[in-house]
Structure formats: structure tokens, C-alpha cells
N, CA, C and O atoms as a Tripos MOL2 file, in Angstrom:
@<TRIPOS>MOLECULE
protein
  288   287    72     0     0
PROTEIN
NO_CHARGES

@<TRIPOS>ATOM
      1 N          43.5120    5.1010  -29.0140 N.3       1 UNK1
      2 CA         42.2900    5.2900  -29.7810 C.3       1 UNK1
      3 C          41.1860    5.7480  -28.8230 C.2       1 UNK1
      4 O          40.9930    5.1700  -27.7540 O.2       1 UNK1
      5 N          40.4820    6.7760  -29.2230 N.am      2 UNK2
      6 CA         39.4440    7.3040  -28.3500 C.3       2 UNK2
      7 C          38.1280    6.5600  -28.5460 C.2       2 UNK2
      8 O          37.8920    5.9100  -29.5640 O.2       2 UNK2
      9 N          37.3060    6.6840  -27.5510 N.am      3 UNK3
     10 CA         35.9940    6.0330  -27.6410 C.3       3 UNK3
     11 C          35.1090    6.7070  -28.6760 C.2       3 UNK3
     12 O          34.1930    6.0790  -29.2070 O.2       3 UNK3
     13 N          35.3670    7.9650  -28.9680 N.am      4 UNK4
     14 CA         34.5860    8.6610  -29.9820 C.3       4 UNK4
     15 C          34.8100    8.0380  -31.3590 C.2       4 UNK4
     16 O          33.8700    7.8900  -32.1400 O.2       4 UNK4
     17 N          36.0590    7.6760  -31.6500 N.am      5 UNK5
     18 CA         36.3510    7.0460  -32.9460 C.3       5 UNK5
     19 C          35.6410    5.7020  -33.0670 C.2       5 UNK5
     20 O          35.1660    5.3460  -34.1450 O.2       5 UNK5
     21 N          35.5690    4.9680  -31.9850 N.am      6 UNK6
     22 CA         34.8420    3.6970  -31.9920 C.3       6 UNK6
     23 C          33.3530    3.9510  -32.2210 C.2       6 UNK6
     24 O          32.7030    3.2110  -32.9600 O.2       6 UNK6
     25 N          32.8180    4.9850  -31.5960 N.am      7 UNK7
     26 CA         31.4160    5.3430  -31.7950 C.3       7 UNK7
     27 C          31.1270    5.7330  -33.2360 C.2       7 UNK7
     28 O          30.0820    5.3740  -33.7810 O.2       7 UNK7
     29 N          32.0490    6.4680  -33.8590 N.am      8 UNK8
     30 CA         31.8800    6.8480  -35.2620 C.3       8 UNK8
     31 C          31.8690    5.6080  -36.1480 C.2       8 UNK8
     32 O          31.0520    5.4990  -37.0620 O.2       8 UNK8
     33 N          32.7790    4.6730  -35.8760 N.am      9 UNK9
     34 CA         32.8260    3.4410  -36.6690 C.3       9 UNK9
     35 C          31.5300    2.6480  -36.5390 C.2       9 UNK9
     36 O          31.0280    2.1070  -37.5240 O.2       9 UNK9
     37 N          30.9970    2.5800  -35.3430 N.am     10 UNK10
     38 CA         29.7320    1.8610  -35.1300 C.3      10 UNK10
     39 C          28.5990    2.5690  -35.8720 C.2      10 UNK10
     40 O          27.7510    1.9140  -36.4790 O.2      10 UNK10
     41 N          28.5820    3.8930  -35.8270 N.am     11 UNK11
     42 CA         27.5370    4.6420  -36.5280 C.3      11 UNK11
     43 C          27.6440    4.4440  -38.0350 C.2      11 UNK11
     44 O          26.6230    4.4130  -38.7220 O.2      11 UNK11
     45 N          28.8600    4.3090  -38.5630 N.am     12 UNK12
     46 CA         29.0340    4.0590  -39.9920 C.3      12 UNK12
     47 C          28.5200    2.6660  -40.3530 C.2      12 UNK12
     48 O          27.9510    2.4770  -41.4280 O.2      12 UNK12
     49 N          28.7140    1.6910  -39.4640 N.am     13 UNK13
     50 CA         28.2190    0.3400  -39.7250 C.3      13 UNK13
     51 C          26.7000    0.2980  -39.8270 C.2      13 UNK13
     52 O          26.1470   -0.6000  -40.4620 O.2      13 UNK13
     53 N          26.0250    1.2550  -39.2110 N.am     14 UNK14
     54 CA         24.5670    1.3230  -39.3180 C.3      14 UNK14
     55 C          24.1560    1.4410  -40.7860 C.2      14 UNK14
     56 O          23.1910    0.8090  -41.2160 O.2      14 UNK14
     57 N          24.8890    2.2530  -41.5530 N.am     15 UNK15
     58 CA         24.5910    2.4020  -42.9710 C.3      15 UNK15
     59 C          24.7780    1.1090  -43.7400 C.2      15 UNK15
     60 O          23.9880    0.7840  -44.6260 O.2      15 UNK15
     61 N          25.8260    0.3730  -43.3990 N.am     16 UNK16
     62 CA         26.0760   -0.8970  -44.0910 C.3      16 UNK16
     63 C          24.9820   -1.9040  -43.7790 C.2      16 UNK16
     64 O          24.5010   -2.6000  -44.6730 O.2      16 UNK16
     65 N          24.5920   -1.9830  -42.5290 N.am     17 UNK17
     66 CA         23.5390   -2.9230  -42.1580 C.3      17 UNK17
     67 C          22.1900   -2.5000  -42.7410 C.2      17 UNK17
     68 O          21.3660   -3.3490  -43.0790 O.2      17 UNK17
     69 N          21.9670   -1.2010  -42.8590 N.am     18 UNK18
     70 CA         20.7270   -0.7260  -43.4840 C.3      18 UNK18
     71 C          20.6900   -1.1260  -44.9540 C.2      18 UNK18
     72 O          19.6350   -1.4990  -45.4680 O.2      18 UNK18
     73 N          21.8240   -1.0520  -45.6290 N.am     19 UNK19
     74 CA         21.8690   -1.4570  -47.0380 C.3      19 UNK19
     75 C          21.5630   -2.9440  -47.1790 C.2      19 UNK19
     76 O          20.8510   -3.3490  -48.0980 O.2      19 UNK19
     77 N          22.0980   -3.7570  -46.2720 N.am     20 UNK20
     78 CA         21.8040   -5.1930  -46.3170 C.3      20 UNK20
     79 C          20.3250   -5.4520  -46.0380 C.2      20 UNK20
     80 O          19.7170   -6.3260  -46.6560 O.2      20 UNK20
     81 N          19.7520   -4.6970  -45.1110 N.am     21 UNK21
     82 CA         18.3350   -4.8640  -44.7890 C.3      21 UNK21
     83 C          17.4580   -4.4800  -45.9830 C.2      21 UNK21
     84 O          16.4500   -5.1330  -46.2540 O.2      21 UNK21
     85 N          17.8440   -3.4240  -46.6910 N.am     22 UNK22
     86 CA         17.0830   -3.0190  -47.8760 C.3      22 UNK22
     87 C          17.1440   -4.0930  -48.9490 C.2      22 UNK22
     88 O          16.1300   -4.4030  -49.5750 O.2      22 UNK22
     89 N          18.3060   -4.6560  -49.1620 N.am     23 UNK23
     90 CA         18.4340   -5.7190  -50.1500 C.3      23 UNK23
     91 C          17.5830   -6.9180  -49.8010 C.2      23 UNK23
     92 O          16.9440   -7.5120  -50.6700 O.2      23 UNK23
     93 N          17.5750   -7.2740  -48.5320 N.am     24 UNK24
     94 CA         16.7630   -8.4230  -48.1060 C.3      24 UNK24
     95 C          15.2670   -8.1270  -48.2570 C.2      24 UNK24
     96 O          14.4960   -8.9970  -48.6650 O.2      24 UNK24
     97 N          14.8630   -6.9010  -47.9290 N.am     25 UNK25
     98 CA         13.4490   -6.5360  -48.0490 C.3      25 UNK25
     99 C          13.0000   -6.5480  -49.5040 C.2      25 UNK25
    100 O          11.9180   -7.0410  -49.8220 O.2      25 UNK25
    101 N          13.8200   -6.0110  -50.3750 N.am     26 UNK26
    102 CA         13.4660   -5.9840  -51.7910 C.3      26 UNK26
    103 C          13.4220   -7.3950  -52.3520 C.2      26 UNK26
    104 O          12.5370   -7.7280  -53.1400 O.2      26 UNK26
    105 N          14.3740   -8.2230  -51.9480 N.am     27 UNK27
    106 CA         14.3880   -9.6080  -52.4060 C.3      27 UNK27
    107 C          13.1420  -10.3600  -51.9500 C.2      27 UNK27
    108 O          12.5340  -11.1020  -52.7220 O.2      27 UNK27
    109 N          12.7710  -10.1610  -50.6960 N.am     28 UNK28
    110 CA         11.5830  -10.8390  -50.1730 C.3      28 UNK28
    111 C          10.3170  -10.3500  -50.8620 C.2      28 UNK28
    112 O           9.4110  -11.1360  -51.1360 O.2      28 UNK28
    113 N          10.2560   -9.0580  -51.1380 N.am     29 UNK29
    114 CA          9.0540   -8.5450  -51.7930 C.3      29 UNK29
    115 C           8.9550   -9.0420  -53.2280 C.2      29 UNK29
    116 O           7.8600   -9.3490  -53.6980 O.2      29 UNK29
    117 N          10.0780   -9.1270  -53.9270 N.am     30 UNK30
    118 CA         10.0520   -9.6620  -55.2860 C.3      30 UNK30
    119 C           9.6270  -11.1240  -55.2820 C.2      30 UNK30
    120 O           8.8840  -11.5650  -56.1580 O.2      30 UNK30
    121 N          10.0980  -11.8650  -54.3000 N.am     31 UNK31
    122 CA          9.7050  -13.2670  -54.1680 C.3      31 UNK31
    123 C           8.2070  -13.3870  -53.8740 C.2      31 UNK31
    124 O           7.5260  -14.2550  -54.4200 O.2      31 UNK31
    125 N           7.7070  -12.5080  -53.0090 N.am     32 UNK32
    126 CA          6.2850  -12.5390  -52.6710 C.3      32 UNK32
    127 C           5.4090  -12.2070  -53.8680 C.2      32 UNK32
    128 O           4.3750  -12.8420  -54.0790 O.2      32 UNK32
    129 N           5.8160  -11.2170  -54.6510 N.am     33 UNK33
    130 CA          5.0430  -10.8460  -55.8370 C.3      33 UNK33
    131 C           5.0820  -11.9770  -56.8650 C.2      33 UNK33
    132 O           4.0920  -12.2200  -57.5560 O.2      33 UNK33
    133 N           6.2160  -12.6690  -56.9700 N.am     34 UNK34
    134 CA          6.3100  -13.7800  -57.9070 C.3      34 UNK34
    135 C           5.3870  -14.9280  -57.4970 C.2      34 UNK34
    136 O           4.8340  -15.6250  -58.3470 O.2      34 UNK34
    137 N           5.2280  -15.1130  -56.1930 N.am     35 UNK35
    138 CA          4.3600  -16.1940  -55.7160 C.3      35 UNK35
    139 C           2.8830  -15.8210  -55.7710 C.2      35 UNK35
    140 O           2.0270  -16.6710  -56.0180 O.2      35 UNK35
    141 N           2.5920  -14.5330  -55.5350 N.am     36 UNK36
    142 CA          1.1960  -14.1080  -55.4630 C.3      36 UNK36
    143 C           1.0440  -12.7500  -56.1630 C.2      36 UNK36
    144 O           0.9980  -11.7190  -55.4930 O.2      36 UNK36
    145 N           0.9670  -12.7350  -57.4790 N.am     37 UNK37
    146 CA          0.9400  -11.4740  -58.2310 C.3      37 UNK37
    147 C          -0.2700  -10.5980  -57.9180 C.2      37 UNK37
    148 O          -0.1930   -9.3760  -58.0410 O.2      37 UNK37
    149 N          -1.3730  -11.1990  -57.5200 N.am     38 UNK38
    150 CA         -2.5710  -10.3870  -57.2500 C.3      38 UNK38
    151 C          -2.4220   -9.5250  -55.9990 C.2      38 UNK38
    152 O          -3.1910   -8.5840  -55.8060 O.2      38 UNK38
    153 N          -1.4600   -9.8270  -55.1620 N.am     39 UNK39
    154 CA         -1.2470   -9.0430  -53.9400 C.3      39 UNK39
    155 C          -0.1200   -8.0290  -54.1060 C.2      39 UNK39
    156 O           0.3780   -7.5030  -53.1110 O.2      39 UNK39
    157 N           0.2870   -7.7460  -55.3220 N.am     40 UNK40
    158 CA          1.4540   -6.8890  -55.5400 C.3      40 UNK40
    159 C           1.2410   -5.4600  -55.0470 C.2      40 UNK40
    160 O           2.1900   -4.8380  -54.5700 O.2      40 UNK40
    161 N           0.0320   -4.9220  -55.1450 N.am     41 UNK41
    162 CA         -0.2150   -3.5590  -54.6640 C.3      41 UNK41
    163 C           0.0210   -3.4560  -53.1620 C.2      41 UNK41
    164 O           0.6870   -2.5300  -52.6980 O.2      41 UNK41
    165 N          -0.5160   -4.3900  -52.4140 N.am     42 UNK42
    166 CA         -0.3570   -4.3750  -50.9620 C.3      42 UNK42
    167 C           1.0990   -4.6210  -50.5650 C.2      42 UNK42
    168 O           1.6050   -4.0060  -49.6260 O.2      42 UNK42
    169 N           1.7610   -5.5170  -51.2790 N.am     43 UNK43
    170 CA          3.1720   -5.8100  -50.9890 C.3      43 UNK43
    171 C           4.0330   -4.5840  -51.2710 C.2      43 UNK43
    172 O           4.9310   -4.2650  -50.4930 O.2      43 UNK43
    173 N           3.7650   -3.8950  -52.3800 N.am     44 UNK44
    174 CA          4.5320   -2.6920  -52.7150 C.3      44 UNK44
    175 C           4.3370   -1.5940  -51.6850 C.2      44 UNK44
    176 O           5.2900   -0.8920  -51.3480 O.2      44 UNK44
    177 N           3.1200   -1.4310  -51.1790 N.am     45 UNK45
    178 CA          2.8730   -0.4230  -50.1450 C.3      45 UNK45
    179 C           3.6770   -0.7270  -48.8890 C.2      45 UNK45
    180 O           4.3140    0.1610  -48.3230 O.2      45 UNK45
    181 N           3.6470   -1.9760  -48.4570 N.am     46 UNK46
    182 CA          4.3940   -2.3480  -47.2530 C.3      46 UNK46
    183 C           5.8970   -2.2180  -47.4870 C.2      46 UNK46
    184 O           6.6370   -1.8380  -46.5800 O.2      46 UNK46
    185 N           6.3490   -2.5310  -48.6980 N.am     47 UNK47
    186 CA          7.7670   -2.4150  -49.0220 C.3      47 UNK47
    187 C           8.2260   -0.9710  -48.9380 C.2      47 UNK47
    188 O           9.2710   -0.6870  -48.3540 O.2      47 UNK47
    189 N           7.4620   -0.0590  -49.5110 N.am     48 UNK48
    190 CA          7.8400    1.3580  -49.4980 C.3      48 UNK48
    191 C           7.9010    1.8910  -48.0710 C.2      48 UNK48
    192 O           8.8310    2.6210  -47.7250 O.2      48 UNK48
    193 N           6.9310    1.5390  -47.2440 N.am     49 UNK49
    194 CA          6.9390    1.9870  -45.8520 C.3      49 UNK49
    195 C           8.1490    1.4090  -45.1150 C.2      49 UNK49
    196 O           8.8240    2.1230  -44.3730 O.2      49 UNK49
    197 N           8.4200    0.1270  -45.3170 N.am     50 UNK50
    198 CA          9.5660   -0.4980  -44.6610 C.3      50 UNK50
    199 C          10.8870    0.1050  -45.1070 C.2      50 UNK50
    200 O          11.7750    0.3380  -44.2860 O.2      50 UNK50
    201 N          11.0220    0.3610  -46.4080 N.am     51 UNK51
    202 CA         12.2560    0.9680  -46.9070 C.3      51 UNK51
    203 C          12.4350    2.3880  -46.3650 C.2      51 UNK51
    204 O          13.5620    2.8220  -46.1230 O.2      51 UNK51
    205 N          11.3410    3.1040  -46.1760 N.am     52 UNK52
    206 CA         11.4350    4.4480  -45.5990 C.3      52 UNK52
    207 C          11.9700    4.3840  -44.1670 C.2      52 UNK52
    208 O          12.8100    5.1960  -43.7810 O.2      52 UNK52
    209 N          11.4890    3.4280  -43.3870 N.am     53 UNK53
    210 CA         11.9870    3.2850  -42.0180 C.3      53 UNK53
    211 C          13.4570    2.8830  -42.0030 C.2      53 UNK53
    212 O          14.2280    3.3960  -41.1920 O.2      53 UNK53
    213 N          13.8520    1.9840  -42.8790 N.am     54 UNK54
    214 CA         15.2520    1.5510  -42.9410 C.3      54 UNK54
    215 C          16.1430    2.7140  -43.3600 C.2      54 UNK54
    216 O          17.2170    2.9110  -42.7920 O.2      54 UNK54
    217 N          15.7040    3.4780  -44.3420 N.am     55 UNK55
    218 CA         16.4960    4.6160  -44.8110 C.3      55 UNK55
    219 C          16.6270    5.6800  -43.7270 C.2      55 UNK55
    220 O          17.6780    6.3080  -43.5950 O.2      55 UNK55
    221 N          15.5710    5.8820  -42.9540 N.am     56 UNK56
    222 CA         15.6340    6.8380  -41.8530 C.3      56 UNK56
    223 C          16.6850    6.4140  -40.8390 C.2      56 UNK56
    224 O          17.4330    7.2520  -40.3360 O.2      56 UNK56
    225 N          16.7500    5.1340  -40.5340 N.am     57 UNK57
    226 CA         17.7550    4.6400  -39.6070 C.3      57 UNK57
    227 C          19.1590    4.8760  -40.1520 C.2      57 UNK57
    228 O          20.0570    5.2640  -39.4050 O.2      57 UNK57
    229 N          19.3530    4.6440  -41.4450 N.am     58 UNK58
    230 CA         20.6670    4.8660  -42.0590 C.3      58 UNK58
    231 C          21.0440    6.3460  -42.0060 C.2      58 UNK58
    232 O          22.1980    6.6770  -41.7350 O.2      58 UNK58
    233 N          20.0950    7.2280  -42.2580 N.am     59 UNK59
    234 CA         20.3820    8.6640  -42.2210 C.3      59 UNK59
    235 C          20.7240    9.1010  -40.8050 C.2      59 UNK59
    236 O          21.6430    9.8970  -40.6150 O.2      59 UNK59
    237 N          20.0010    8.5960  -39.8050 N.am     60 UNK60
    238 CA         20.3310    8.9250  -38.4200 C.3      60 UNK60
    239 C          21.7420    8.4720  -38.0740 C.2      60 UNK60
    240 O          22.4840    9.2160  -37.4320 O.2      60 UNK60
    241 N          22.1250    7.2770  -38.4830 N.am     61 UNK61
    242 CA         23.4840    6.7950  -38.2280 C.3      61 UNK61
    243 C          24.5250    7.6760  -38.8930 C.2      61 UNK61
    244 O          25.5630    7.9670  -38.2980 O.2      61 UNK61
    245 N          24.2580    8.1070  -40.1260 N.am     62 UNK62
    246 CA         25.1740    8.9760  -40.8470 C.3      62 UNK62
    247 C          25.3110   10.3360  -40.1580 C.2      62 UNK62
    248 O          26.4190   10.8540  -40.0210 O.2      62 UNK62
    249 N          24.2050   10.9050  -39.7320 N.am     63 UNK63
    250 CA         24.2330   12.2060  -39.0610 C.3      63 UNK63
    251 C          24.9740   12.1090  -37.7310 C.2      63 UNK63
    252 O          25.7590   12.9950  -37.3920 O.2      63 UNK63
    253 N          24.7330   11.0500  -36.9870 N.am     64 UNK64
    254 CA         25.4270   10.8670  -35.7150 C.3      64 UNK64
    255 C          26.9230   10.7100  -35.9470 C.2      64 UNK64
    256 O          27.7260   11.2510  -35.1870 O.2      64 UNK64
    257 N          27.3090    9.9710  -36.9930 N.am     65 UNK65
    258 CA         28.7260    9.7960  -37.2950 C.3      65 UNK65
    259 C          29.3730   11.1470  -37.6280 C.2      65 UNK65
    260 O          30.4810   11.4330  -37.1740 O.2      65 UNK65
    261 N          28.6880   11.9680  -38.4120 N.am     66 UNK66
    262 CA         29.2420   13.2890  -38.7640 C.3      66 UNK66
    263 C          29.3580   14.1670  -37.5230 C.2      66 UNK66
    264 O          30.3540   14.8700  -37.3510 O.2      66 UNK66
    265 N          28.3510   14.1320  -36.6640 N.am     67 UNK67
    266 CA         28.3900   14.9360  -35.4490 C.3      67 UNK67
    267 C          29.5250   14.4900  -34.5290 C.2      67 UNK67
    268 O          30.1940   15.3160  -33.9080 O.2      67 UNK67
    269 N          29.7330   13.1870  -34.4510 N.am     68 UNK68
    270 CA         30.7850   12.6770  -33.5700 C.3      68 UNK68
    271 C          32.1760   12.9200  -34.1540 C.2      68 UNK68
    272 O          33.1430   13.0470  -33.4030 O.2      68 UNK68
    273 N          32.2910   12.9850  -35.4840 N.am     69 UNK69
    274 CA         33.6010   13.2330  -36.0850 C.3      69 UNK69
    275 C          34.1350   14.6140  -35.7190 C.2      69 UNK69
    276 O          35.3470   14.8300  -35.6950 O.2      69 UNK69
    277 N          33.2440   15.5280  -35.4410 N.am     70 UNK70
    278 CA         33.6770   16.8670  -35.0160 C.3      70 UNK70
    279 C          34.3040   16.8500  -33.6420 C.2      70 UNK70
    280 O          35.0150   17.7880  -33.2790 O.2      70 UNK70
    281 N          34.0580   15.8030  -32.8630 N.am     71 UNK71
    282 CA         34.5950   15.7080  -31.5110 C.3      71 UNK71
    283 C          35.8720   14.8940  -31.4260 C.2      71 UNK71
    284 O          36.4850   14.8110  -30.3620 O.2      71 UNK71
    285 N          36.2820   14.2860  -32.5450 N.am     72 UNK72
    286 CA         37.4950   13.4440  -32.5280 C.3      72 UNK72
    287 C          38.7210   14.3040  -32.4910 C.2      72 UNK72
    288 O          39.8370   13.7860  -32.4720 O.2      72 UNK72
@<TRIPOS>BOND
     1     1     2 1
     2     2     3 1
     3     3     4 2
     4     3     5 am
     5     5     6 1
     6     6     7 1
     7     7     8 2
     8     7     9 am
     9     9    10 1
    10    10    11 1
    11    11    12 2
    12    11    13 am
    13    13    14 1
    14    14    15 1
    15    15    16 2
    16    15    17 am
    17    17    18 1
    18    18    19 1
    19    19    20 2
    20    19    21 am
    21    21    22 1
    22    22    23 1
    23    23    24 2
    24    23    25 am
    25    25    26 1
    26    26    27 1
    27    27    28 2
    28    27    29 am
    29    29    30 1
    30    30    31 1
    31    31    32 2
    32    31    33 am
    33    33    34 1
    34    34    35 1
    35    35    36 2
    36    35    37 am
    37    37    38 1
    38    38    39 1
    39    39    40 2
    40    39    41 am
    41    41    42 1
    42    42    43 1
    43    43    44 2
    44    43    45 am
    45    45    46 1
    46    46    47 1
    47    47    48 2
    48    47    49 am
    49    49    50 1
    50    50    51 1
    51    51    52 2
    52    51    53 am
    53    53    54 1
    54    54    55 1
    55    55    56 2
    56    55    57 am
    57    57    58 1
    58    58    59 1
    59    59    60 2
    60    59    61 am
    61    61    62 1
    62    62    63 1
    63    63    64 2
    64    63    65 am
    65    65    66 1
    66    66    67 1
    67    67    68 2
    68    67    69 am
    69    69    70 1
    70    70    71 1
    71    71    72 2
    72    71    73 am
    73    73    74 1
    74    74    75 1
    75    75    76 2
    76    75    77 am
    77    77    78 1
    78    78    79 1
    79    79    80 2
    80    79    81 am
    81    81    82 1
    82    82    83 1
    83    83    84 2
    84    83    85 am
    85    85    86 1
    86    86    87 1
    87    87    88 2
    88    87    89 am
    89    89    90 1
    90    90    91 1
    91    91    92 2
    92    91    93 am
    93    93    94 1
    94    94    95 1
    95    95    96 2
    96    95    97 am
    97    97    98 1
    98    98    99 1
    99    99   100 2
   100    99   101 am
   101   101   102 1
   102   102   103 1
   103   103   104 2
   104   103   105 am
   105   105   106 1
   106   106   107 1
   107   107   108 2
   108   107   109 am
   109   109   110 1
   110   110   111 1
   111   111   112 2
   112   111   113 am
   113   113   114 1
   114   114   115 1
   115   115   116 2
   116   115   117 am
   117   117   118 1
   118   118   119 1
   119   119   120 2
   120   119   121 am
   121   121   122 1
   122   122   123 1
   123   123   124 2
   124   123   125 am
   125   125   126 1
   126   126   127 1
   127   127   128 2
   128   127   129 am
   129   129   130 1
   130   130   131 1
   131   131   132 2
   132   131   133 am
   133   133   134 1
   134   134   135 1
   135   135   136 2
   136   135   137 am
   137   137   138 1
   138   138   139 1
   139   139   140 2
   140   139   141 am
   141   141   142 1
   142   142   143 1
   143   143   144 2
   144   143   145 am
   145   145   146 1
   146   146   147 1
   147   147   148 2
   148   147   149 am
   149   149   150 1
   150   150   151 1
   151   151   152 2
   152   151   153 am
   153   153   154 1
   154   154   155 1
   155   155   156 2
   156   155   157 am
   157   157   158 1
   158   158   159 1
   159   159   160 2
   160   159   161 am
   161   161   162 1
   162   162   163 1
   163   163   164 2
   164   163   165 am
   165   165   166 1
   166   166   167 1
   167   167   168 2
   168   167   169 am
   169   169   170 1
   170   170   171 1
   171   171   172 2
   172   171   173 am
   173   173   174 1
   174   174   175 1
   175   175   176 2
   176   175   177 am
   177   177   178 1
   178   178   179 1
   179   179   180 2
   180   179   181 am
   181   181   182 1
   182   182   183 1
   183   183   184 2
   184   183   185 am
   185   185   186 1
   186   186   187 1
   187   187   188 2
   188   187   189 am
   189   189   190 1
   190   190   191 1
   191   191   192 2
   192   191   193 am
   193   193   194 1
   194   194   195 1
   195   195   196 2
   196   195   197 am
   197   197   198 1
   198   198   199 1
   199   199   200 2
   200   199   201 am
   201   201   202 1
   202   202   203 1
   203   203   204 2
   204   203   205 am
   205   205   206 1
   206   206   207 1
   207   207   208 2
   208   207   209 am
   209   209   210 1
   210   210   211 1
   211   211   212 2
   212   211   213 am
   213   213   214 1
   214   214   215 1
   215   215   216 2
   216   215   217 am
   217   217   218 1
   218   218   219 1
   219   219   220 2
   220   219   221 am
   221   221   222 1
   222   222   223 1
   223   223   224 2
   224   223   225 am
   225   225   226 1
   226   226   227 1
   227   227   228 2
   228   227   229 am
   229   229   230 1
   230   230   231 1
   231   231   232 2
   232   231   233 am
   233   233   234 1
   234   234   235 1
   235   235   236 2
   236   235   237 am
   237   237   238 1
   238   238   239 1
   239   239   240 2
   240   239   241 am
   241   241   242 1
   242   242   243 1
   243   243   244 2
   244   243   245 am
   245   245   246 1
   246   246   247 1
   247   247   248 2
   248   247   249 am
   249   249   250 1
   250   250   251 1
   251   251   252 2
   252   251   253 am
   253   253   254 1
   254   254   255 1
   255   255   256 2
   256   255   257 am
   257   257   258 1
   258   258   259 1
   259   259   260 2
   260   259   261 am
   261   261   262 1
   262   262   263 1
   263   263   264 2
   264   263   265 am
   265   265   266 1
   266   266   267 1
   267   267   268 2
   268   267   269 am
   269   269   270 1
   270   270   271 1
   271   271   272 2
   272   271   273 am
   273   273   274 1
   274   274   275 1
   275   275   276 2
   276   275   277 am
   277   277   278 1
   278   278   279 1
   279   279   280 2
   280   279   281 am
   281   281   282 1
   282   282   283 1
   283   283   284 2
   284   283   285 am
   285   285   286 1
   286   286   287 1
   287   287   288 2
@<TRIPOS>SUBSTRUCTURE
     1 UNK1         2 RESIDUE 1 A UNK
     2 UNK2         6 RESIDUE 1 A UNK
     3 UNK3        10 RESIDUE 1 A UNK
     4 UNK4        14 RESIDUE 1 A UNK
     5 UNK5        18 RESIDUE 1 A UNK
     6 UNK6        22 RESIDUE 1 A UNK
     7 UNK7        26 RESIDUE 1 A UNK
     8 UNK8        30 RESIDUE 1 A UNK
     9 UNK9        34 RESIDUE 1 A UNK
    10 UNK10       38 RESIDUE 1 A UNK
    11 UNK11       42 RESIDUE 1 A UNK
    12 UNK12       46 RESIDUE 1 A UNK
    13 UNK13       50 RESIDUE 1 A UNK
    14 UNK14       54 RESIDUE 1 A UNK
    15 UNK15       58 RESIDUE 1 A UNK
    16 UNK16       62 RESIDUE 1 A UNK
    17 UNK17       66 RESIDUE 1 A UNK
    18 UNK18       70 RESIDUE 1 A UNK
    19 UNK19       74 RESIDUE 1 A UNK
    20 UNK20       78 RESIDUE 1 A UNK
    21 UNK21       82 RESIDUE 1 A UNK
    22 UNK22       86 RESIDUE 1 A UNK
    23 UNK23       90 RESIDUE 1 A UNK
    24 UNK24       94 RESIDUE 1 A UNK
    25 UNK25       98 RESIDUE 1 A UNK
    26 UNK26      102 RESIDUE 1 A UNK
    27 UNK27      106 RESIDUE 1 A UNK
    28 UNK28      110 RESIDUE 1 A UNK
    29 UNK29      114 RESIDUE 1 A UNK
    30 UNK30      118 RESIDUE 1 A UNK
    31 UNK31      122 RESIDUE 1 A UNK
    32 UNK32      126 RESIDUE 1 A UNK
    33 UNK33      130 RESIDUE 1 A UNK
    34 UNK34      134 RESIDUE 1 A UNK
    35 UNK35      138 RESIDUE 1 A UNK
    36 UNK36      142 RESIDUE 1 A UNK
    37 UNK37      146 RESIDUE 1 A UNK
    38 UNK38      150 RESIDUE 1 A UNK
    39 UNK39      154 RESIDUE 1 A UNK
    40 UNK40      158 RESIDUE 1 A UNK
    41 UNK41      162 RESIDUE 1 A UNK
    42 UNK42      166 RESIDUE 1 A UNK
    43 UNK43      170 RESIDUE 1 A UNK
    44 UNK44      174 RESIDUE 1 A UNK
    45 UNK45      178 RESIDUE 1 A UNK
    46 UNK46      182 RESIDUE 1 A UNK
    47 UNK47      186 RESIDUE 1 A UNK
    48 UNK48      190 RESIDUE 1 A UNK
    49 UNK49      194 RESIDUE 1 A UNK
    50 UNK50      198 RESIDUE 1 A UNK
    51 UNK51      202 RESIDUE 1 A UNK
    52 UNK52      206 RESIDUE 1 A UNK
    53 UNK53      210 RESIDUE 1 A UNK
    54 UNK54      214 RESIDUE 1 A UNK
    55 UNK55      218 RESIDUE 1 A UNK
    56 UNK56      222 RESIDUE 1 A UNK
    57 UNK57      226 RESIDUE 1 A UNK
    58 UNK58      230 RESIDUE 1 A UNK
    59 UNK59      234 RESIDUE 1 A UNK
    60 UNK60      238 RESIDUE 1 A UNK
    61 UNK61      242 RESIDUE 1 A UNK
    62 UNK62      246 RESIDUE 1 A UNK
    63 UNK63      250 RESIDUE 1 A UNK
    64 UNK64      254 RESIDUE 1 A UNK
    65 UNK65      258 RESIDUE 1 A UNK
    66 UNK66      262 RESIDUE 1 A UNK
    67 UNK67      266 RESIDUE 1 A UNK
    68 UNK68      270 RESIDUE 1 A UNK
    69 UNK69      274 RESIDUE 1 A UNK
    70 UNK70      278 RESIDUE 1 A UNK
    71 UNK71      282 RESIDUE 1 A UNK
    72 UNK72      286 RESIDUE 1 A UNK
């Protein structure tokens, strides 16, 4: 087994961990809005920014995995 295949597998796991992070962020934001409804606008803004950063990380992992698959 080549080290490139291991690198591709690790890059694919980035997407899985990003999905778990998104679920946790959404869950926490829903909990926060339930506890303090008057702060929902600010919580939603922070949630959207955080989800954008998480999604960017997942896309980078996916692109790296595709690039590395060409070298296997």
C-alpha cells in the first residue's frame, strides 16, 4: 500500500469530520436560540460564518483527495 493511498483516505476523513462538526454547530445553535430567543439574529450570523469555515475545510479535503488520487 502506498503512502499516497493513506493520504487520500485521511483527506476523505476530513469530510466526515466536517459533517460531524456541522451537526454539532447546528445543534448548539438551536440549543442557544431555545435558551435565549432574543439573541437569535446574532447566533444565526455566527452560525453561518462558522458553517462557511467548516464547509471550506471539507472542500479543501475533497480537492486534495481528488488531486492525490491522480498520483495513485
